[in-house]
C-alpha positions in Angstrom: 26.7 17.5 7.7 25.2 17.6 4.2 23.6 14.1 3.6 22.9 12.9 0.1 19.8 10.9 -0.8 19.9 8.3 -3.6 16.7 7.4 -5.5 17.0 4.0 -7.2 14.3 3.3 -9.8 12.5 0.0 -9.4 10.0 0.4 -12.2 9.6 3.1 -14.8 6.3 5.0 -14.5 4.6 7.6 -16.7 3.3 10.5 -14.6 3.6 13.2 -17.1 1.6 16.3 -16.1 0.6 14.6 -12.8 1.0 15.0 -9.1 3.6 14.3 -6.4 2.6 14.0 -2.8 5.1 14.6 0.1 4.0 11.9 2.6 7.0 12.2 4.9 6.0 12.5 8.6 6.0 15.9 10.2 4.5 17.0 13.6 2.6 13.8 14.6 2.1 11.3 11.8 -0.9 12.9 9.9 1.0 13.3 6.6 2.1 9.7 6.6 -1.3 8.4 7.7 -3.2 10.5 5.1 -0.8 9.2 2.3 -1.2 5.7 3.6 -5.0 6.0 3.3 -4.6 7.2 -0.3 -2.5 4.1 -1.1 -5.3 1.8 0.1 -7.8 3.3 -2.4 -5.9 2.8 -5.6 -3.4 0.6 -7.4 -0.1 1.9 -6.3 3.2 0.2 -7.0 6.8 0.7 -5.8 8.5 3.0 -8.4 11.7 3.7 -6.5 13.5 3.3 -3.2 15.3 6.1 -1.3 18.4 5.6 0.7 21.4 7.4 2.2 24.6 6.3 3.9 23.5 8.5 6.8 20.1 6.7 7.2 19.8 3.9 9.7 19.8 0.4 8.1 16.2 -0.7 8.8 13.8 -2.9 6.9 10.1 -2.5 7.6 8.1 -5.8 7.4 4.4 -5.6 6.6 2.3 -8.6 5.7 5.4 -10.8 5.8 7.2 -8.7 3.2 10.3 -6.6 4.0 10.7 -3.3 2.3 12.8 -0.1 2.4 11.4 2.4 5.0 11.6 5.2 2.5 10.0 4.7 -1.0 8.3 6.2 -3.9 4.9 4.7 -4.9 3.0 5.5 -8.0 -0.4 5.1 -9.6 -0.1 5.6 -13.4 -3.9 5.7 -13.9 -4.3 8.9 -11.8 -0.7 10.0 -12.5 0.2 10.3 -8.8 3.5 9.6 -7.1 3.9 9.5 -3.3 7.1 9.9 -1.4 6.5 7.7 1.8 8.8 7.2 4.8 8.4 5.3 8.1 11.4 7.3 9.4 11.1 10.7 11.0 13.9 12.4 9.1 16.3 14.5 11.1 16.3 18.1 10.1 19.7 17.7 8.5 17.9 15.7 5.8 15.1 18.2 5.1 16.8 20.1 2.2 18.2 16.9 0.7 14.7 15.3 0.8 13.1 18.4 -0.8 15.8 18.5 -3.5 15.3 14.8 -4.2 11.5 15.2 -4.6 11.9 18.2 -6.9 14.5 16.4 -9.0 12.2 13.4 -9.3 9.3 15.6 -10.1 11.3 17.3 -12.9 12.5 14.0 -14.3 8.9 12.6 -14.4 7.2 15.8 -15.7 5.2 16.4 -12.6 2.8 19.3 -12.8 2.0 19.9 -9.1 3.8 18.9 -5.8 1.5 18.7 -2.8 2.9 18.8 0.7 1.5 19.6 4.2 2.5 21.2 7.5 0.9 20.7 10.9 -0.5 23.6 13.0 -1.2 22.7 16.6 -4.5 24.4 17.1 -8.2 23.7 16.8 -9.7 23.5 13.3 -12.2 26.2 12.2 -13.2 24.1 9.2 -11.3 26.1 6.6 -8.6 24.6 4.4 -5.7 27.0 4.3 -2.7 26.5 2.1 0.4 28.2 0.6 1.2 28.2 -3.1 4.7 29.1 -4.4 3.7 30.4 -7.8 0.7 32.3 -9.3 -0.5 29.1 -11.0 -0.2 27.1 -7.8 -2.2 29.7 -5.9 -4.8 29.7 -8.7 -5.1 25.9 -8.5 -5.6 26.1 -4.7 -8.4 28.7 -5.1 -10.1 26.7 -7.8 -10.1 23.8 -5.3 -11.9 26.0 -2.7 -8.9 26.6 -0.5 -7.9 29.8 1.3 -4.4 31.2 0.8 -2.2 32.0 3.8 -1.1 35.7 3.6 1.5 35.7 6.3 3.4 33.1 8.3 6.3 30.7 8.2 6.6 27.1 6.9 9.4 24.9 8.4 11.0 21.7 7.3 10.6 19.8 4.1 7.4 21.7 3.1 9.2 25.1 3.5 12.2 23.8 1.5 9.9 22.6 -1.3 8.2 26.0 -1.5 11.5 27.9 -1.7 13.4 25.5 -4.1 10.3 24.9 -6.3 9.8 28.7 -6.6 13.4 29.0 -8.1 12.9 26.2 -10.6 9.3 27.1 -11.5 7.8 23.9 -10.1 4.3 24.4 -8.7 4.1 23.5 -5.0 1.1 23.7 -2.7 1.5 23.1 1.1 -1.7 22.3 3.0 -1.9 23.5 6.6 -3.7 21.0 8.8 -4.7 21.1 12.4 -3.5 18.6 15.0 -2.9 18.2 18.7 0.3 16.3 18.0 -0.9 13.3 20.0 -2.4 9.9 19.4 -2.7 8.3 16.0 -3.8 11.6 14.4 -6.8 9.9 12.7 -9.0 13.0 12.6 -6.3 15.4 11.3 -5.2 12.6 8.9 -8.7 12.3 7.6 -9.0 16.1 7.1 -5.7 16.2 5.3 -6.5 13.3 3.0 -9.8 14.9 2.0 -8.0 18.2 1.3 -5.5 16.4 -0.9 -8.4 14.8 -2.8 -9.6 18.3 -3.7 -6.3 19.0 -5.4 -5.7 15.7 -7.0 -8.4 14.4 -9.4 -9.3 10.7 -9.0 -7.7 10.4 -5.5 -10.1 9.4 -2.7 -9.7 8.5 1.0 -11.0 5.4 2.6 -12.0 6.9 5.9 -12.8 3.5 7.6 -9.5 2.1 6.4 -7.8 5.2 7.6 -9.1 4.8 11.1 -8.1 1.2 11.1 -4.6 1.9 9.6 -3.9 4.9 11.7 -2.8 3.0 14.8 -0.9 0.5 12.7 1.0 3.2 10.9 1.8 5.0 14.1 3.1 1.7 15.7 5.4 1.2 12.7 6.6 4.8 12.7 7.2 4.6 16.4 9.1 1.3 16.1 11.2 2.6 13.2 12.1 5.7 15.2 13.1 3.7 18.3 15.2 1.4 16.2 16.9 4.3 14.3 17.6 6.1 17.6 19.2 2.9 19.0 21.3 2.5 15.9 22.4 6.2 16.0 23.4 5.7 19.7 25.4 2.6 18.8 27.0 4.1 15.7 27.9 7.5 17.1 28.1 6.9 20.8 
């Protein structure tokens, strides 16, 4: 199975030289929660929706408004785009998702793609990351981050590193610590603060993050349960 993802532009945005954040859920929901917190601290608008014939047909309703579960939101003032999804994408989608992000980044002149990967361990207070180019590693060091020397990065973040290295797109993957349980508020807060070091003008509303963490997890859990039910119905 080689699923294709379609990005349909809703509104043109100018993010030339800016940043793209991978907010897709990984282990736990810290990535999605951190990105959700960023959205609450700025003027973000829907720039595009993402769909695939292989994705479950689900609409997510928040504040009485239905929306696509997978979208691109953008803030032109800070030149930031965020790929957000309330679906935990099956691994068969990971390369397609990474390719879609990098294509969108190229088309919008993005300078840096920021992703994250969970490490199930206790935090020692350091921010460790991986950069796929010399310039990406330099940006990480200038932000006060340590560079991982040896290890592996799975999923969408790993695909972004590899594919971005081929095309010359700077990608930084932040490693964050999580126990993989609960609403991931603490790890989400740490990740959001780490992202704010790399992306000028981006801030994290910690109080809102704590408040939204459980809401976000409930939506992610509901979307996953619905998509699992639809997959069972569709494929037996």
